[in-house]
Structure formats: structure tokens, C-alpha cells
C-alpha positions in Angstrom: 181.1 300.2 131.6 183.0 297.1 130.3 184.1 293.9 131.9 187.7 295.5 132.8 185.9 298.2 134.9 184.0 295.5 136.9 187.1 293.5 137.3 188.8 296.7 139.0 186.0 297.5 141.1 185.8 293.5 142.2 189.5 293.7 143.0 188.8 296.9 145.1 186.3 295.1 147.4 188.2 292.1 147.5 191.2 293.9 149.3 188.8 295.8 151.6 186.8 292.4 152.4 190.0 290.4 153.1 191.0 293.3 155.7 187.8 293.3 157.2 187.4 289.6 157.4 190.9 289.4 159.1 189.4 291.4 162.2 186.1 289.1 162.7 187.9 287.0 165.4 189.1 290.1 167.4 187.5 289.9 171.1 188.5 293.3 172.6 186.1 296.2 172.6 189.3 298.5 173.1 190.9 297.1 169.7 187.2 297.6 167.9 187.0 301.2 169.4 190.3 302.4 169.6 192.7 299.8 167.9 194.2 299.4 171.3 195.8 303.0 171.1 198.4 301.7 169.0 197.9 303.8 165.7 200.9 304.7 163.9 201.4 308.3 162.3 201.0 307.8 158.8 198.5 305.6 159.1 196.5 308.3 161.1 197.4 310.8 158.5 196.0 308.6 155.7 193.0 307.7 157.7 192.2 311.5 158.5 192.3 312.3 155.0 190.1 309.6 153.7 187.5 309.7 156.4 187.2 313.5 156.5 186.8 313.7 153.0 183.2 312.8 153.0 180.9 312.2 149.9 179.6 315.8 150.4 183.3 317.0 150.3 183.6 315.7 146.7 180.3 314.5 145.1 178.5 317.5 147.1 181.1 319.9 146.1 181.2 319.0 142.5 177.3 319.1 142.2 177.3 322.7 143.8 180.3 323.9 141.6 178.3 322.4 138.5 175.0 324.2 139.7 176.3 327.3 141.0 179.8 327.8 140.6 183.0 328.1 142.7 181.5 329.7 145.8 180.9 326.7 147.7 184.1 325.0 146.8 186.0 328.1 148.2 184.3 327.7 151.3 185.1 324.2 151.4 188.9 324.7 150.8 189.0 327.5 153.3 186.9 325.3 156.0 188.9 322.3 155.7 192.6 324.0 156.0 191.3 326.2 159.0 189.5 323.1 160.4 192.5 320.7 160.4 194.7 323.5 162.1 192.0 324.2 164.8 191.7 320.3 165.4 195.4 320.1 166.0 195.3 322.9 168.3 192.4 321.8 170.4 193.7 318.1 170.4 196.8 319.4 172.1 194.5 320.6 174.9 192.5 317.6 175.1 195.5 315.4 175.1 195.9 316.6 178.8 192.5 314.9 179.6 193.1 311.8 181.4 192.9 308.5 179.3 190.0 307.0 180.7 188.3 310.2 179.7 189.3 310.1 176.3 187.5 307.6 174.1 184.5 309.8 172.6 183.5 313.3 172.9 180.8 312.5 175.2 183.2 311.3 177.3 185.1 314.8 177.3 181.9 316.7 177.8 180.9 314.6 180.9 184.4 315.1 182.6 184.2 318.8 182.0 180.8 319.5 182.8 179.4 316.5 184.9 176.8 313.9 183.8 174.2 316.7 183.5 175.4 317.2 179.8 175.3 313.4 178.9 171.7 313.1 177.2 171.9 316.2 175.3 175.3 316.0 174.0 174.8 312.3 173.1 171.4 312.7 171.1 173.0 315.9 169.2 176.2 314.0 168.4 174.2 310.9 167.5 172.3 313.2 165.0 175.3 314.6 163.4 176.7 311.1 162.8 173.4 309.9 161.4 173.2 312.6 158.8 176.8 312.4 157.9 176.6 308.5 157.6 173.2 309.2 155.3 175.2 311.5 153.2 177.6 308.6 152.3 175.0 306.2 151.8 173.3 308.5 149.4 176.3 309.0 147.1 176.9 305.2 147.0 173.3 304.7 146.3 173.5 307.1 143.4 176.8 305.8 142.2 175.1 302.0 142.2 172.0 303.4 140.5 174.3 305.0 137.3 176.7 301.7 137.2 173.4 299.1 137.4 170.6 301.1 136.2 168.6 300.1 139.1 166.0 302.5 140.8 167.5 304.6 143.5 165.4 302.8 146.5 166.0 299.4 145.1 169.9 300.2 145.3 169.5 302.0 148.5 168.8 298.4 149.9 171.3 296.8 148.3 173.8 299.7 149.7 172.8 298.7 153.2 173.4 294.9 152.8 177.1 295.6 151.4 178.2 298.8 153.0 176.7 298.6 156.6 177.5 295.0 157.1 180.9 295.6 155.7 181.2 298.1 158.4 179.9 296.1 161.3 182.5 293.6 160.9 185.5 295.7 161.1 186.4 298.4 163.7 189.1 301.0 164.3 191.8 298.7 163.3 190.0 297.9 160.2 188.9 301.4 159.6 192.6 302.6 159.8 193.9 299.8 157.3 191.0 300.3 154.8 191.5 304.0 154.9 195.1 303.9 153.9 193.9 301.8 151.0 191.3 304.0 149.9 193.4 307.0 150.4 195.5 305.9 147.5 192.5 305.1 145.1 191.1 308.6 146.0 193.8 310.4 145.3 194.4 308.6 142.1 191.1 309.2 141.0 191.2 312.7 141.7 194.5 313.4 139.9 193.4 311.1 136.8 190.1 312.8 136.3 191.5 316.3 136.8 194.3 315.6 134.3 191.7 314.0 131.6 189.4 317.1 131.8 192.8 319.5 131.2 193.7 317.2 128.3 190.4 317.2 126.8 190.3 321.1 126.2 188.7 321.7 130.0 190.6 324.7 130.9 189.4 326.8 127.4 185.8 325.4 128.1 186.0 326.5 131.6 186.6 330.2 130.5 183.7 330.2 128.4 181.2 329.8 131.7 178.8 332.5 132.5 180.7 335.0 135.0 178.5 333.9 137.7 180.3 330.7 138.0 183.3 332.7 139.3 181.2 334.6 141.8 182.5 333.7 145.1 179.1 334.8 146.8 176.9 333.0 144.4 176.1 329.9 146.8 174.9 331.7 149.8 175.8 335.1 149.5 178.5 337.2 151.4 177.2 336.1 154.7 177.8 332.3 153.9 181.5 333.1 152.5 182.3 335.4 155.3 180.8 333.1 158.2 182.6 330.1 156.8 186.0 331.9 156.9 185.5 332.8 160.5 184.1 329.9 161.9 183.2 327.2 159.2 186.5 325.3 159.8 185.6 324.7 163.5 182.9 322.5 162.2 185.5 319.6 162.1 185.8 319.8 166.1 182.5 318.1 166.4 183.3 315.1 164.4 183.1 312.4 167.0 184.8 309.9 164.2 187.9 312.3 164.2 188.5 312.4 167.7 188.5 308.6 168.0 191.0 308.3 165.5 193.2 310.8 167.6 192.5 308.9 170.6 193.6 305.8 169.0 197.1 307.4 168.7 200.3 305.3 170.0 201.1 308.7 171.7 199.6 312.0 172.3 202.5 313.6 170.0 201.5 311.2 167.0 197.8 311.9 167.4 198.4 315.7 167.0 201.1 315.3 164.6 198.9 313.2 162.1 196.3 316.1 162.0 199.0 318.8 160.8 200.5 316.3 158.2 196.9 315.7 156.7 196.6 319.5 155.7 198.6 319.7 152.7 196.8 316.5 151.6 193.4 318.0 152.4 194.0 321.2 150.7 195.4 319.4 147.5 192.2 317.3 147.1 189.9 320.5 147.9 191.7 322.3 145.0 191.4 319.1 142.7 187.7 318.9 143.6 187.3 322.3 142.6 188.9 322.0 139.4 186.6 318.9 138.6 183.4 320.6 139.3 184.5 323.5 136.9 185.0 320.8 134.2 181.7 319.3 134.9 180.0 322.6 134.6 181.9 323.1 131.4 181.4 319.7 129.7 178.1 318.4 131.0 174.7 319.8 130.0 171.3 319.5 131.7 172.3 316.7 134.1 171.4 316.0 137.8 174.0 317.9 139.9 174.3 315.2 142.1 175.4 312.7 139.4 178.0 315.3 137.6 181.1 313.5 139.0 179.9 310.1 138.2 178.9 311.3 134.5 182.2 313.2 134.1 184.2 309.8 134.8 182.3 308.2 132.3 182.6 311.0 129.7 186.5 311.5 130.1 187.8 308.0 131.2 188.6 305.1 129.1 187.5 301.4 130.2 189.5 300.4 132.9 190.1 303.8 134.1 186.4 304.2 134.5 186.6 301.4 137.2 189.3 302.8 139.1 187.4 306.2 139.0 184.4 304.5 140.6 186.7 302.6 142.9 188.1 305.9 144.1 184.7 307.5 144.8 183.8 304.0 146.7 186.9 304.7 148.7 185.6 308.2 149.7 182.3 306.7 150.7 183.2 303.8 152.8 186.1 305.2 154.5 183.5 307.8 155.9 181.0 305.3 156.8 183.3 303.1 158.6 184.6 305.6 160.9 181.1 307.4 161.3 179.5 304.2 162.5 182.2 302.9 164.9 182.2 306.3 166.3 178.6 306.2 166.7 178.6 302.6 168.1 181.4 303.6 170.7 179.5 306.3 172.1 176.1 304.4 172.6 177.8 301.5 173.7 179.8 303.3 176.4 176.8 305.3 177.6 174.0 303.0 177.5 175.1 299.1 177.2 175.0 297.0 180.7 177.5 294.7 179.1 180.2 296.2 176.8 181.1 293.4 174.6 182.4 293.3 171.2 179.2 291.4 170.1 177.0 294.1 171.4 179.2 296.9 169.8 178.9 295.5 166.5 175.1 295.0 167.0 175.1 298.9 167.9 176.8 299.7 164.7 174.3 297.5 162.7 171.5 299.2 164.1 172.9 302.7 163.5 173.5 301.9 159.7 169.7 300.7 159.6 168.6 304.2 160.9 171.2 306.0 158.6 169.8 304.2 155.6 166.4 305.1 156.6 167.5 308.8 156.8 168.9 308.5 153.3 165.6 307.2 152.1 163.8 310.2 153.4 166.3 312.8 152.6 168.3 312.1 149.3 169.6 315.4 148.9 173.5 315.4 149.8 174.2 319.1 150.0 170.8 319.7 152.4 172.0 316.7 154.6 175.5 317.7 155.0 174.9 321.4 155.6 172.5 320.7 158.4 174.9 318.4 159.9 177.8 320.7 159.7 175.6 323.6 160.9 174.7 321.5 164.0 178.3 320.7 164.8 179.3 324.7 164.7 176.2 325.4 167.0 177.9 322.9 169.5 181.6 324.3 169.0 181.2 327.4 171.7 180.0 324.6 174.2 183.3 322.6 173.6 185.9 325.3 173.5 184.3 327.5 176.7 184.8 324.2 178.5 188.3 323.3 177.5 189.7 327.0 177.8 187.7 328.4 180.7 187.5 327.1 184.3 184.7 329.5 185.1 181.9 328.3 182.9 179.4 325.8 184.4 177.2 322.9 183.4 174.2 325.0 183.3 175.7 327.4 180.9 176.7 324.4 178.8 173.3 323.2 178.7 171.7 326.5 177.8 174.6 327.0 175.2 173.8 323.4 173.3 170.0 323.5 173.5 169.5 326.7 172.6 171.9 327.0 169.8 170.1 324.0 168.4 166.8 325.4 168.7 167.9 328.5 167.0 169.6 326.8 164.4 166.0 325.0 163.5 164.1 328.1 163.6 166.8 330.0 161.7 166.9 327.3 159.2 163.4 328.0 157.9 164.1 331.6 157.1 168.0 331.8 156.1 168.9 328.3 155.8 172.5 328.8 154.0 173.5 331.0 156.9 171.4 329.6 159.8 174.6 328.3 161.4 175.9 332.1 162.3 172.8 333.1 164.7 172.7 329.6 166.5 176.9 330.0 167.0 176.4 333.4 168.3 173.7 332.1 170.7 176.0 329.5 171.7 178.8 332.0 172.7 176.4 334.6 174.3 174.9 331.7 176.6 178.3 331.5 178.7 177.9 335.2 179.4 174.8 334.6 181.3 175.4 334.5 185.0 174.2 331.2 186.5 175.1 330.2 189.8 175.6 326.6 190.6 177.4 324.3 193.0 181.1 323.8 192.3 181.3 321.4 189.8 183.4 318.5 190.8 184.6 317.6 187.3 185.8 321.1 186.6 188.6 321.6 184.6 192.1 320.8 186.2 194.6 323.8 186.7 197.1 321.7 184.8 194.7 322.0 181.5 
């Protein structure tokens, strides 16, 4: 990289830091967690796109396309479109829950099934947040290693200091505002890189790739693709960070509409990412798949635009880290803090960042991290949907569903890792057909819901 590229990245960080520092004087936990429930339509829409497009959805998909072809990318495109539609439909249902129970998904589960489900759902949702945060820390560390030439573990520590402390200062308001900036950097990077690949004879080179690169079943077989089409999109239902943004909306209508408006942007970004992955496979030989996106930027873009390309990747990473850590901080603070203050909320965010960084150190493979996190969310989907749409199910069935599905997922991962989510989700559904008598649940869903 040349000096112009570093200037672009410096300006990018300067903009984000300015936005974050403006929030340092905030004293309200409601503002830190939910932006005082005053988020507007387009602010939420851009934030959904920026935050849901995590590092795995870009760096990981490009890596998978480089290594095995379009199979994983096709699954991702379908999952994101289905997922956003499902989110919007379920958001309409959840919006009918009283406002005091619409802070986090843990609050929703407790309202429906009672305090008996508090600890297992808390543990499982926090595990998902750790894993997804670790994915983004791995990505920023890999990018930094390429930029500076430093060892992966050395830059991991640097990533912690920069990314986690930046996130700790902010909150939901800062998250939404920085997401809006990062949305445009992200979009510019994808369009620019795709265009550069096309102009550099990339399309003709793609046609020379082995036929296996265009096999839709290459990544995980027919089971993975079919499973993704049928239930993969439901993974977004258990992303606490997404729900926290929805709960921060000015009105219920705005929260739901923002999810629908994000669909065309998410679909367009997913298609561009698949194309970029194919360009990487056609133009780069014998490189680390996790670094394919970064190396393609260096290969195709001139000075100045390389910096803009890396700023786009940083946008993807930082927007997700913000949302995930603030989401985790909200869950922990509300459930376990005896004194809910802004200081405690920020301290909790910092601790979560430390644990996520350690996870990234132990498991530096992006695809494996995101797959297990996604599978765990899918395993919990039946519990959420049965709770929302059926008045007959009870907390015992919910406990068996979420705990049993998790155990099935872990066991299945040793034998059929890439489709372990299928038996886990099936068990989660079956659990609600097992007769389990219990006293009438006082928090049972109201007739109006």
C-alpha cells in the first residue's frame, strides 16, 4: 500500500472515532442500549445491511467460493433473502409484546415461558454473540496482518485495543450512525471490486474454472443446500443484535418496514460477493482462502482505491462488532447487574470483547466459527416460533427443545458437521409434541398476540 491508501483508512477511522467520542458523555442506559427508542427508518435500514453483512458473509463467502465454488454463496444468497422476510414477519408478531419486554431476546423468552428458561437461553444467545464477534475479530486481524506484515497473534492484540475499546465507548446510537457511514464504504468497495474484476477480463477467466466450481452441491452436498433453502434463512431470528435495532425504532411500523427495505440491498450485496469470489478463484492461485478478498484488492485496485477497498472491509467488520457487543452487553447487564448504570454497561461490553478476542485466538477459522454459531441459532428457532405462535406449549417443552437441540447439534457436529443443524432443528421441533403437563404459565402468550 502507498501513502494515499493509509490516508484514506486514517480518514475513515477519524470519521468513526468522531461519531463514537460524541457519545462518551451519554448517561442513559436506554440510550446506550436502544437509542431511546427513537431510530428512524433509513438509519435502521442501513444499519441492518451493514451489521447483518458480517465478515463471514463477505470474507468467508469469498473464501468458500475460492476454495469450492458457488455452492456456499448460493446458500448465502437464499438464506439472506428468506431470513430478512422471516424477520419482518416475526417482528410484526413480537411488536405486540409489551414494550417493557422488548429489550432483548432473553426478555421475549422470559415473557413467554417464564424465568425457568432464563439461564439456558441466556447462555446460548451469549455463546452465539461470542462466536460471531470472534469471526469479525479474526477478519480484522487477518486484514491487519496483510497491511502491516505483523504476525497474526501480534495483530490480534492490536485489534483488541482498537476495535473493542472503540465499541465500548459507543452504544446503540453510535452503532446506528457509524453503520450508516460504513454502509456506503461497504457498498463502494463491493461495486468497485466487482467492476475491476470484470474490466480485467475476469468474466472470461471465470469461464475457464473447473466445472466443479459451478456445482451447487460442492460445499456440503445436497443436504446442505436443501437444508439452507428450507430453514437456513431462519438463522437471523436468533441474532440478538438485529432484534435490538428493531426494538430501538421510533415506532413498530418503522422497525418492521426497515427489515423489508434492507432486502434488496442485502440481495444485491450477496450477488456481488459471489461474483468477487469467482474473480478471486480465477485470478489468484495457491493463496490462503481466508485472505483471497484482501489479495484480490491488491491485485485489481490502484493506489488510493486499495485504501478505499480496505476501508470497505473494515466497515463490514466494525459495524458487526459494534452491534454484537452492545447486544451482548444489554443481555448481561439486564439479567445480572445489580446496579444497571452506563459505566457497568460499558464495562460489560469490554469484558465481552476480551472473551471474543480469546475465542478468535483459539479458533482462527472464519467458516467454522460462523457455521457453528449459525447452526446453534437454527437449533433455537423452533423454541421461539412455537412460543410466539402457539398458546399451548409450555416452559418444560421449551427447555427440552433448546437444551436437547443444542446437545444433538454438538453430537452431530462430530459426524456430519456441515449439515448438523438439520437433526438439531428437527429435535427442537419434535420436543414440542412431547406431552409435558405443567401448571398454567402466568406469562403465557396473550390472546391478542
